[in-house]
C-alpha positions in Angstrom: 4.3 32.0 -1.5 7.7 31.2 -2.8 10.9 32.3 -1.2 14.2 31.6 -3.0 17.8 31.7 -2.1 20.7 30.8 -4.3 24.2 29.6 -3.2 27.3 30.3 -5.2 28.8 27.1 -6.7 32.5 26.2 -6.4 34.5 24.2 -9.0 34.6 20.6 -8.1 36.2 17.4 -9.5 34.0 14.3 -9.2 37.2 12.1 -9.5 39.0 13.9 -6.8 36.0 13.7 -4.6 35.8 9.9 -5.1 39.5 9.5 -4.3 39.3 11.6 -1.2 36.2 10.2 0.2 37.6 6.8 0.7 40.2 8.3 3.1 37.9 10.6 5.1 37.1 9.6 8.6 35.9 12.7 10.3 33.6 10.5 12.5 34.0 7.0 13.6 30.5 6.3 12.3 31.0 8.0 9.0 30.3 6.0 5.8 32.3 6.5 2.7 30.8 8.8 0.1 32.6 6.9 -2.8 30.3 4.9 -4.9 30.9 1.2 -3.8 31.3 -1.4 -6.5 28.9 -4.3 -5.9 29.5 -7.8 -7.2 27.0 -10.1 -8.8 24.4 -11.5 -6.4 25.3 -14.8 -4.9 22.9 -17.7 -5.1 20.7 -17.6 -2.0 20.8 -20.9 -0.1 18.0 -22.5 1.9 19.8 -21.8 5.0 20.1 -18.1 4.2 16.4 -17.9 3.5 15.8 -19.3 6.9 18.0 -16.7 8.4 16.4 -13.9 6.5 12.9 -15.1 7.7 14.1 -15.1 11.3 15.6 -11.7 10.8 12.3 -10.4 9.3 10.5 -11.3 12.5 13.3 -9.9 14.6 13.2 -6.6 12.6 9.5 -5.9 13.6 10.9 -5.2 17.1 13.5 -2.9 15.8 11.5 -0.3 13.8 12.5 2.4 16.2 16.0 2.1 15.0 17.6 5.0 13.2 16.9 4.9 9.6 20.1 5.5 7.7 23.8 5.4 8.3 26.3 7.8 9.7 26.4 11.5 8.9 28.4 12.8 5.9 29.0 16.4 5.0 26.7 18.2 2.6 28.4 19.8 -0.5 27.7 22.1 -3.4 27.4 20.8 -7.0 29.5 22.0 -9.9 26.8 22.9 -12.5 23.4 24.6 -12.0 22.3 26.5 -9.0 21.7 25.0 -5.5 18.6 26.7 -4.2 16.4 26.7 -1.1 12.6 27.2 -1.7 9.7 27.4 0.6 6.4 26.5 -0.9 2.9 27.1 0.6 0.6 24.2 1.4 -3.0 24.6 0.4 -4.0 21.8 2.9 -3.1 23.5 6.2 0.6 22.5 6.6 3.0 25.3 7.0 5.4 26.2 4.1 7.6 23.3 3.2 11.3 23.6 2.5 12.7 22.3 -0.8 16.4 21.8 -1.7 16.8 22.1 -5.4 19.7 21.6 -7.8 18.9 23.1 -11.2 19.4 21.1 -14.4 22.8 21.6 -16.1 21.4 22.9 -19.3 18.1 24.4 -18.3 16.0 21.3 -18.5 12.4 21.3 -17.1 12.1 17.7 -15.8 12.9 16.9 -12.2 13.8 14.0 -9.9 12.0 14.1 -6.6 13.9 12.3 -3.8 12.0 11.3 -0.7 13.5 10.8 2.7 13.1 8.0 5.3 11.3 7.5 8.6 13.8 9.7 10.5 13.7 12.8 8.2 14.8 15.9 9.9 13.4 19.5 9.6 16.7 21.2 8.6 18.1 19.3 5.6 17.1 16.3 3.4 18.9 13.1 4.3 19.9 12.8 0.6 21.8 16.0 0.8 23.3 15.4 4.3 24.2 11.8 3.9 24.9 11.1 0.2 26.4 12.6 -3.0 23.1 12.6 -4.7 23.5 16.1 -6.0 26.9 15.2 -7.4 25.5 12.2 -9.2 23.3 14.4 -11.4 25.4 17.6 -11.5 26.2 17.2 -15.2 22.7 16.1 -16.3 19.9 18.0 -17.7 17.5 17.2 -14.8 16.5 19.1 -11.8 16.9 17.4 -8.4 14.3 18.3 -5.8 14.6 17.2 -2.1 11.7 18.0 0.2 12.7 18.5 3.8 10.7 17.0 6.6 7.9 14.5 6.6 9.3 12.1 9.3 7.1 9.1 10.0 4.3 10.3 7.6 4.8 8.0 4.6 4.2 11.3 2.7 0.5 10.6 2.8 -2.6 12.7 3.4 -3.5 11.7 6.9 -7.1 11.2 8.0 -6.4 13.1 11.3 -3.6 14.9 13.2 -0.7 12.9 14.3 -2.1 12.4 17.8 -0.4 10.9 20.7 -0.8 7.2 21.3 -4.4 6.1 20.5 -7.9 7.5 20.0 -7.4 10.9 18.4 -8.5 10.0 14.8 -10.6 12.6 13.2 -9.9 15.5 15.6 -8.8 18.7 14.0 -5.6 20.7 14.6 -3.5 23.5 13.6 -0.7 23.4 11.1 1.9 24.7 13.5 5.3 26.3 12.5 7.3 25.5 9.5 9.3 22.8 11.4 6.1 21.3 13.0 4.2 21.1 9.7 7.0 19.9 7.5 8.5 17.2 9.5 8.9 15.7 13.0 6.6 17.5 15.3 5.8 17.7 19.0 2.6 19.3 18.2 -0.1 16.6 18.3 -2.5 18.8 16.3 -0.2 18.7 13.2 -2.1 16.9 10.4 0.3 15.8 7.6 -1.1 16.4 4.1 2.0 15.4 2.0 0.3 13.8 -0.9 -1.6 17.0 -1.6 1.5 19.0 -1.2 3.7 16.9 -3.4 1.2 16.4 -6.2 -0.5 19.8 -6.3 1.2 22.6 -4.3 4.8 21.7 -5.1 4.2 21.3 -8.8 2.6 24.7 -8.8 5.6 26.1 -7.0 8.1 24.4 -9.3 6.1 25.4 -12.5 6.8 29.0 -11.5 10.4 28.1 -11.7 10.1 26.7 -15.2 9.8 23.1 -14.2 7.5 20.6 -15.9 4.2 19.4 -14.2 4.4 16.1 -16.1 6.8 13.3 -17.1 9.1 13.6 -14.0 10.8 11.0 -11.8 10.3 10.0 -8.1 12.4 7.8 -5.8 12.8 7.2 -2.1 14.3 5.0 0.5 12.6 2.9 3.1 9.4 4.8 4.0 10.0 7.0 1.0 10.4 4.0 -1.3 6.8 2.9 -0.5 5.6 6.4 -0.9 7.4 6.9 -4.3 5.5 3.9 -5.8 2.2 5.1 -4.3 2.5 8.7 -5.5 3.6 7.6 -8.9 0.7 5.1 -9.2 -2.0 7.7 -8.4 -0.4 10.5 -10.2 0.7 9.0 -13.5 0.8 12.3 -15.5 3.3 13.8 -13.0 5.7 10.8 -13.0 7.2 8.6 -15.7 9.6 6.9 -13.3 9.4 5.5 -9.7 12.2 4.0 -7.7 12.2 2.2 -4.3 15.4 1.6 -2.4 14.8 -0.8 0.6 11.1 0.1 0.5 8.3 -1.8 2.3 6.2 -2.9 -0.7 3.9 -5.5 0.9 2.2 -3.7 3.8 -0.5 -6.4 4.0 2.1 -9.2 4.8 1.8 -10.7 8.3 3.3 -8.4 10.9 3.8 -5.4 8.7 0.9 -3.3 9.9 1.9 -4.0 13.5 5.5 -3.1 12.6 4.4 0.2 11.0 2.4 1.0 14.1 5.4 0.5 16.3 7.6 2.5 14.1 5.2 5.5 14.2 4.8 5.3 17.9 8.6 5.6 18.2 8.4 9.1 16.6 8.0 11.7 19.4 5.4 12.4 20.8 4.2 9.0 19.5 2.5 9.2 16.1 -0.9 7.3 15.9 -1.0 5.1 12.8 -4.9 5.1 13.0 -4.7 8.7 12.2 -2.7 8.0 9.1 -4.6 5.4 7.1 -7.3 4.7 9.6 -7.7 1.3 11.5 -6.2 -1.8 10.1 -9.4 -2.8 8.3 -9.6 0.7 6.5 -9.5 0.6 2.7 -6.7 3.3 2.9 -4.2 0.6 4.0 -4.9 -1.2 0.7 -4.7 2.1 -1.2 -1.2 2.6 0.1 0.1 -0.9 -0.4 2.2 -1.4 -3.5 1.6 -5.1 -3.5 -2.2 -4.4 -3.8 -2.1 -1.8 -6.6 0.7 -3.4 -8.5 -1.6 -4.2 -11.5 -2.0 -0.4 -12.0 1.9 0.1 -12.4 2.0 -1.2 -15.9 3.8 1.2 -18.2 5.6 3.0 -15.5 9.4 2.8 -15.5 10.4 1.0 -12.3 13.6 0.5 -10.4 13.4 -1.6 -7.2 16.2 -2.7 -4.9 17.0 -4.2 -1.5 20.2 -5.7 -0.1 20.8 -9.0 1.7 21.1 -7.3 5.1 24.8 -8.4 5.4 27.2 -5.7 6.3 29.5 -4.6 3.3 32.3 -2.2 2.7 30.1 0.8 3.3 29.4 -0.3 6.9 31.9 0.9 9.5 31.9 -0.5 13.1 34.1 1.3 15.6 32.0 1.2 18.8 29.3 -0.5 20.8 26.7 2.0 19.4 27.9 1.1 15.8 27.3 -2.5 16.6 23.8 -1.8 17.9 22.9 0.4 14.8 24.3 -2.1 12.4 22.3 -5.0 13.9 19.2 -2.9 13.6 20.0 -2.0 10.0 20.5 -5.6 9.3 17.1 -6.5 10.5 15.4 -3.7 8.8 17.1 -4.5 5.4 16.1 -8.2 5.8 12.5 -7.1 6.2 12.7 -4.8 3.2 14.3 -7.7 1.1 11.4 -10.0 2.0 8.9 -7.3 1.0 10.8 -6.6 -2.2 11.2 -10.2 -3.2 7.4 -10.7 -2.7 6.7 -7.6 -4.8 9.1 -8.9 -7.6 7.0 -12.1 -7.6 3.9 -10.1 -7.8 5.0 -8.0 -10.8 6.3 -11.2 -12.5 2.9 -12.9 -12.1 1.3 -9.8 -13.8 3.8 -9.6 -16.6 4.9 -6.1 -15.6 8.6 -5.3 -16.4 10.7 -3.6 -13.8 14.4 -3.4 -13.0 15.3 -5.2 -9.7 18.7 -5.2 -8.0 19.6 -7.3 -5.0 23.2 -6.6 -3.8 24.9 -9.4 -2.1 25.8 -7.2 0.8 24.3 -4.1 2.3 22.2 -3.0 5.3 19.6 -0.3 5.8 21.9 2.7 5.4 22.8 5.6 3.3 25.8 4.0 1.6 23.5 1.2 0.2 20.9 3.9 -1.1 23.5 6.1 -2.5 24.9 3.2 -4.6 21.4 2.2 -5.8 20.6 5.8 -6.9 23.7 5.8 -9.0 22.7 2.5 -10.6 19.2 3.8 -11.3 20.5 7.0 -12.8 20.6 5.9 -16.5 17.0 4.6 -16.3 15.9 7.8 -14.5 17.4 10.0 -17.3 15.9 7.9 -20.1 12.4 7.9 -18.5 12.2 11.7 -18.3 14.1 12.3 -21.6 17.0 14.0 -20.1 
């Protein structure tokens, strides 16, 4: 099943938007939509490495923090058509909502943008929180944003989400669209996102004239790890993979415990054993970019993580802002440690990749918006757009 709606597009000036966005303060927590200009990375001192190490340990207790920054307004791009599509799942999930911006000149390739741990069921965080559509509005590439998938790592789970422990392997129903596509209070909901994104969605998009092969995928945080995993096991589908603040060494000390806590924080309490099995399961290794890194040779890669130090895209106006910023600092420090180890892994294998380590930036949308802009030329080159 494919249901389609199209929205009229209004004329829009990217320059005017950038100027206006630096002045907009509709919410005290709102981050600017203007693309921040990052300086060259400062040399990391031994003291900072100690601080990052301690923050990494501290971050394991903060995985229930809100992934992302403050809320920004969604907008309509200038070129192409902004569409909402619902695609059926062959694996038991209810229809999944896709937000799509069509290529400016009818191109068939697409960029798939994955959300983070706190993905919502109404709209993609990339649409709600960033100017991702605007960045590609004049390019001959489709932009596809799946909605939902909170705390699933966009994987095929071995069992339903469960509640707490001990439900692995039980069967359950797909539930409603909101339940199957994202955060769910239905403990019988069994996520099957890899099957959807690599089989059902391509079938859906092919009916709209999009290519099944040679596309791009990128994601933030949880979605960054998933982007590399999906690209690795479905190389015909993807020529490019990007990870922004992703967790790329899930076998590192404390990471599996941290992921368990993060999923338990997702109501009603997702059971990580129902995702990849118990900690000794081979599925944990299958979904660990550090482990399957040798297989990434030949794939165009863009990997980034910031220092965890608040920058110009971090606004603090209240006690809640302070709390969220501290959490975002810890989460980004952990992502940085993972990304640095992944960089060393690729270097040891002689596998080329683009790495970016901004001198400032925390685990928020301002950081990820800027990194998407930096990755844009490589994305377009990889898909031939």
